[in-house]
N, C-alpha and C positions, 0 to 999 in steps of 0.2 A: 398169230396171236404172241408164237412165241418172237417172229419176229419184229413185231411193234416193242416187244418187253426189249429185246436188246436192243433199240433205237434208242427209246427210251433211256437207257443204261448208260450207252454211251451218249446220248446228248447230255448227260447229268454227269458226266467224268469231263465229256469236254468244255464245259461247265466251268470244274472245279482246276482240269487247266489253266485256263483262262486268269481265273482268282487269284491262280500259285505263280505267272507270270512276274509281278515286281518282286512280292518278298523274297524267290529263288532269285531271282537277279541280284538282290540288294542283301544276301545271307542272311534275310529278317527272320530266326528257328521259330520266335515269338506268334508272329502273323502265319507262319506257314502252317503250325501248329493251332491258332485260334481256327483256320480253314478246314482241318483234319474234323476237327473236334465239332465246325459247323456242318458236315457232313454224316458225321457218326450218327445224328440227331434220324436220319431216316432209318427206318424199322428194318428195311434191307440191308443196312450197313453190316459187311464183316468181321473189315479189317484195310488199311491201306499205307502206300510208302510214296513218298517219296525221294525221287534219284539224282543227281547230278551229271553230266555229260559226261564224268568214269565211272558211276554206277555205284558211285555211295552215298548208301544210305543220309539224304537231309533231317527225316521225320518220318516216323510211322505210328500208330494209331491201332489200336486194336480193339473191337467194342468188347465189355461183360460178359456173352454168350458163346464169343467165338471160340474158347474150350469147349465147351455142349452143345453147338452148331458149327456143320462142314461148311466149306464154302464151297458153295458149286460155279458161279459166273465170276469171269474176272474182266475189267476191260481195262486198259493201260493206254494212257495219250499223253505225247512230246506235251513238253508245258517250253511254250514258245515266245520271247520277249523284243517287241519293235522299237530298235535303237535309230534314232534317226532314219525313219524313215526304210532299216534293212530289219527283215522279220530273221531270227535266226534258236536254233532250238537249244534251252540251257538245260531242260532236265526231264523227268520221266517221272510221273502218276501212275498207278497203278492200284486198282480199288478191288474189292473182292467182295460179291453179295452170297446171303446167307440159302443155302440149299433150299431148308424146311421155311422158310419166309417167301421166299420166290418163288415154291410151289407151292405155300399159302396164297400168292398174290394170284399168281396162274390158274389153280381152282377159282380161286373169288373171281377171277377176269372170266373164269366160264363161265362160273355161277350167272355174274354179269351178263354175259354174252347171251347164255342160256333165258334169265330171267328177260333181256332184248326178245329173243326168240320167242320164249314164253309170253310176254305182253303182246307181242307181233301175232302171237297165233290167238291170245284170248281176244285180243281186237277183229280179227278176223271172223273167229268165231260170233265174239258181242255183235258185227257185223252182220252178220249170216244169222245167228241165232236172236240176238237179243236186237239187234240193231243198233239204232245210239245211244248206248248205256252210258249216262255221264257218268257214273258211278266208274266206269274201267277206264273210259277216252278219256276225259280229260287228265287226269295223270300219267295216264302213256302219253300221251300230248305232249305234255309240260318235260316231259322224261327225252322224251324223241330230240323234241327241240333243244333242251342243253346238251345234248350228247354229240347234237347234231350244231350248236355251238362250240363247243370246247374241240370239234375236229378241224374244225376252222380256224382254231387260234381267234378268236375272241374273248369278249369279255367273259368268264366264266359267272353263269350263273346258274344258283341253288334251285332246287323244282320243289318250289312252295305246294304241300301235301303232307298231310297228314292222316294217319286209318292205324289202325293196331292190325287188320289184315296181313295176309303177304306182301300185298302193294305195296303198304306204307311201311313196312320192313324194308322192301327193295330200293325206295327212294330214300329210306333212311341211309342205308347204307353208301347210297349213290352218293348221297351229301358230305358225309364223311370220308367219303375219298374223296372229293372236290377239296374240301375242306385240310386233308392231308398235303395233296399237290400244294396248293396255295401258299400252306406255310414252308411249306420246302422252299418254291421258286423266291419266297420273300427273303430265304435265309440264304442264297447265291447270289441276289441283287443286292444285299448289303455285303456280302462278301466282297462280291466285286467293285462295290463304289470305297471298300476301305484301300482293297488295294492300288487303285485309280487315285485315289485322296494321299496311298504314301508314297506313289511314285511321284505325284505331282511335287510333292513336299520335297523331296528330296534333290527335283531336278532347282527346283525355287531356291532349295539352299544350297547349292553348288554352285547355283548363279552368282549368287550374290556374294558370294567368296569377294576377299578382299584378293586372295592369294589366286593364280593361275591354276587350274587346276585339269588333268588330265588322269584317265585309266587305260593303259595300255593290254590287251588280252595275255595267253597262255604262249601266244605266236607272237608278242612283241607289235601286235597291230593294235592302232588307236579304235578305241568303243566309243568312246564319252568324254569332252572336254566341254570347258564354260567360254564364253566369252572371254575371261584376262587371260585364258591362253593361249586365244588364237589373236590377240590382238595386242598383245603384250611390243611386238614389235610390227610396224607395217606393212616388212615382208613378208609375216610370218601367216600373216589373216590370212592370205592367199593361198601359201603351197601348204600349211596342215588342214588335213581332208583327214574325214571319219574313214578308217580301212586301211591308212598308211602303218607302215614301219615306222619304228622309232632311229635306226640308222638310216632308212631311208628320207625321213623328214631333218634329220642333222646334214647328211651331204649335198640337199639340198640349200636350206637354208646359210650352210657353209661357203661354198661355192657361190652365192645369192650377196655374199659381204657382209651376211649378219652380225657376223663378229667378231672384234675387235682381236688383231694378232694371230691370225690362221694363215695369212699371205708364207705361200712357200711350204707350208707345213698342211694343209688342210687335213691329207689322209691320217696323219697323226695325231691333230686333232678330233679325227671325229672317231678314230680308234679310240681313244682315253676317255672319250664323253658315254661311249657306249659300253666302255668296261666300264666306269661308274656307274654308268643305269643299272645295269642288268646285276653289278654286286651291291646296291643298294644304298650307293654313294649317301651317306644324308647330308653334306654340306660338299654341294659342288657349284661353285662360282664359277657365270659368265658376265664377260664384261660386251653386252653390243653395241652394236654402230653407230648406234645412234645418242650414246654415251648414260643408255640405263644399264645399271648393273642388279643380275637375276641371281637366287639363289634355289640351284634346283635341291627338294628333297625328295629320297625314292621309300619307296614300302612295300611290301609285299602281302596281298591278302591271302587268306586260306584258300581262294580257288587258284592259288598262284600266277593270281593277276598282280600286274608294277600300277599303283598309283603314284602320280607325279605332281607335287605342290611347287608352283613358280614363287617366288617371293621376289617384287621389287626392292633392293635394301640400299638406292642410288643415295638416297640420306643418308643413312649408317657411314657408307664411303667416304663419302663426302667429309664427315663430320669426321673420320678416320685421318683420311686425307688432312683435315685442318690441324687436330691434333700432333701431327707427326713434323706439321709445318713449327707450330706452336712453340714446340718443345725442341726442334731445330734451333730457330729465336732463342729462345731461354737457353739451349748451352752454348750458342754464341755472346749470349750475353753476358753469362756465368763465364768465358773463359775470358771475356774481355775483362769483366771485375777481378779476375784474378791477375791478369795479366799488368794490371793498374794498380794491382794493390804489389804485387809484384818490385813494378818500377820504382812505385813511392815507398817500398820498403828499405830497398839500396840506396835511393838517394837519402833517405832518413839516415844510416848505419853510418856513411862517412861522418856525419858535424857529430854524430851520437860518439864516435869513436873520438874523437878529438877532444871533447866534453871530458870523455872518461882519462883521458890521457893526461889533459891540463889540471884535473881535479884530483887523480892520483900522485900527480908531481907538487899540487898544490899541500893536500894532505899530509903527504911524506918529507911536505918542507926542505926539500931536494935543492933550493936556490936560497934558502935562507929560511929564519923563523919568519908568518905571516905577520906576528903583533899579537893580535886580539884572539885569545881563544876562541871566542864566536865564529872566527873567520874559519878557524882548524875546523868546526863543527858543521860550519856552512860547506865547505872542499866536502866532507863526508857524507853530507847529504846530498849533492848536489852526485858524487859519486853512486853512492846506493840506487839514486830516482834513475840516476844514467843507465845503471846494469838492469836495472828492474823493465826500463824504458826498451833498450837493450834486448832483453829476452824478449819481449813481447813483439818488437816489430822480427827478429829472429821467427819466434812459429809463425806470424801472420807471412812471412816469407815463405816457409815448409808450406805450410796447408795451402797456400797457391801454387806453388811449383805442383803441388801434387792434384791440385783440383784443374791445375792448366796441362797435366802431363807431363811436366816437364824434368819433374823429379827424378834422380836417376838414383839408382841404387848402387855403393859401391862394397858391392860384396866381398866377405875375406872369412878366413875363419877367426871367430870369437871366440874366445872361452869365458862362457856367462856366467862363471865361481868366482872370475877375479873383475868381470864389470861389475857384477852386484856387488862384491866387496868396497869399487872404489867408489862408485853410487850411495851406498853406505856411508861411507868417509865421510865426502861431502856431506852428506845431508846431515848425521851426527854434528859435524861441528857448526853447524847456524842455529845459531840463538832461540830459535822457533821450537827447537827438538830436545832443549834442557831438561824441560820436564818431562818428558815423553821418551822412553827406552827404546829404541829399534833394534829388532834383533834380528839374526842374520841367520838360517838354518838349510842350507847349503851341501847337499852328497859332495865330497872329493871324487868322486867318481863323473861328475858329471857330464856329458858329452857338449864339445863344439856346436855350432850350428855355423852357418853359411849367412852371414846379414852383415848388416849396414853396423862397422863400429860404432858411427856418430850417432845414428839414432837409434839404436840398442841402451845407450848411453842415457840418451835423450826421455826415452819411455822410460826406464829405473827410474830414470830424478824427478819426472813431472808423478810419478805414480808416487814413490814415495813421500815427496815435498807437497803433496792431496793428504795421504794418509796422514802425515804430522801436522800437519795446517787444522786439521778439521779434529783431531782427538786432544781432548780437554786435558790437563794434568792428572796424572793417574790412571791414566790408561797405557797402553801401548802399542807397536806395530811389527810387524813379521815379517821379514821376504825368507819364504822360502821355495823352493825348486823340487821336481817331479819329472820322471819318465814316465811315462804315459801305456798301456800295454800296444795301443796299434802306432807305438815307437814315435809320436810327436814327442813335447816337450813343453811342460808350464812351468812356470814360474807366475806365485799369487803375492799378492802385496794385503795383506791383511791388521785394520785395525779395530781398535775399542771405541772408534769414534763419536758424532753427532749420527751417523746414516742418513740413509738417503730417502725418500719415500716411494714406493716398489711402483706408480706412475711416474716417477720423474725418470727412471734407469735409462729409458730410452731416449726420453729429449735430452738430457744433459750431453750425450755426445753429439751434436751437433752443436756447429761455432757457435761463442757468441752467446751461447744458452748456459745459464746455471740454475741448479736447484732453486728452486722458490718457496723457503723456508724460511719461519723466523730465526732458524739457528745460524742457516748461510747464511744470512743476511748482512751480519758481523765482521766477516770476514771478505778480504780483497780478494778479486780474482777478475779474471775477461770470459772466462770460457769457454778456454783455446785447450786449455791443457788437454781435455781426457780426449776432445777432436782429433787432437793432431795424434796422441796416442794411437785413436782405432784407426786414423789413416795409415800413418807409417808400421803399420802388425797387418793392414789389408796389402801395404805396398811387398811386403814379405810373406804374400800367404797365408798369414798369421788370422787371429782371433782373439778379441779385448771382450770379457764377457764380466758383467758384474753382478753381483746379490750383495741386497744391505738390508739389515731392519733398521729402523728410528731407535736411537739411542743405544746400539748394540755392536752395532760399525759395520763395517763393509770389507768386501774381498774383490778385489779385482783381480782377472787372473790372463794372463796373456799366453797364449800357447804357438807356438811354431811347429810348422806341419815335419811329418814324416820325411818330409824330402830335402829339406834344409837342418836336419839333422847330420852332425858328422860324429864319427869315433873318437875318445879323446885318445890322446897318442899315450901309452905307457900305463893302461889302466889294463884290470883284469874286470868280468861282468863280475866278481865278489868282491869289490873292492868297496866296500860302502862306509868307509869313514864319515863323519860327519864335522862340517866347520861350523863351528857358532860362534857368534860376537855377541855380547853385551853392550848399547852405550848410555 
């Protein structure tokens, strides 16, 4: 009887091991717990634990009566998983059964067997003393037939007999036992069905992935992959086999000529690739000899296994190549445009110089009076227009040179204070500044800078001219300078003019772009001043920044880096005299 009970318990635990195969393989803790919960419905259940191959507990469950009843019997079995026709152990399940309940079951079995013996004796007695007593013989016959059917693992049949005597109680107990066994087996079959369904869903999901999927175990051996991983390359399909190590697969593929650029450096390439695989490099891009570009992503599972996803990024790489090609063409076109503008500007300046020279002579009447005063006025207009056009051509020429990479700085030691005063004098002498005071606020100990003097003058004149032009009567313009804490040097031109909309501040730094507001449309301009200032400052490794508020004014700040700031000769750090002048 004990042997039969042990066999039944072993069978029960083996069934659990089979049911747990797929959840343990997928590390599905919820499914593992559900299987243990189904097992706990068995009255004999005491507790159960599920271990991985390292002996770590994945899940455990203890019955509510475990603290009051000791466990007498334990059964343990290996959890195995069939992966690609290879059976391997992936964990262990251990189940403990109640001492008292098992004892009670043994007692019930003894009673059951005793009852069978009693029934048999009764049958013999009935045959001997009573003959064919149908009252006892019929239920005993039905009971014996049901027992024989159960032993032969045929369909389980309950005994259809009811009576109020001891024989009826035996039949009732026997039928209850059959019912409990049926319920238990149904629960186990349901668990097995769920496990198989989960395994099938996982396999189908991996197979339908657009990326190549592979799983390598703790020994870096391939245990699972989908068809996309096998068929990324024609050579790959026949080389990739389950149980192969990643390094061995890469070596075969490399020496089979599956990758571009490995000739002569095969072992170095294999070492780099394996290093990226082990270190879980997230973005490993490889170029196959068939023109395909693959991006490999590596992840480690809680079980220390490595998941590899291989994504075909050939369209993306082709798109990047087209973008680079388009950028090169655009750069070439931009360079050609800049060269064309530089050449045209140079060709235009020659006749303009003659126009300016002759108009200056005629305006000054060096060769004698012109006659009518209208002629003198016309000469003045010709000279003013030519000067404006020459300034515009010079700006275009400078921008073109910078864009074409042909602009060369003539660096020298520049006294910014003196240069600022010179620019100040030129601006306050213009008729447009008659009603706008231009204030100069420069420290006497302002350091020198290493810069191109002509470019610095042009920067200051452009910024001051803009400030004066866009400041209405009654406003003011202030040119100030300061040394910064990082030893850089900044010059600010601040006005109280019409201001610039915030969303236009970046846009107006592009060539030929002006702020599009009703107030700015009333002023002439080409949109080259600020872009030229920005480009010239970038040539000096410096910056131009703008801040502005509508109707409150604009502040333009140019900053020379510390690497271009020079000590001012004959000054001390404590000389803070301020030079100020108003116009």
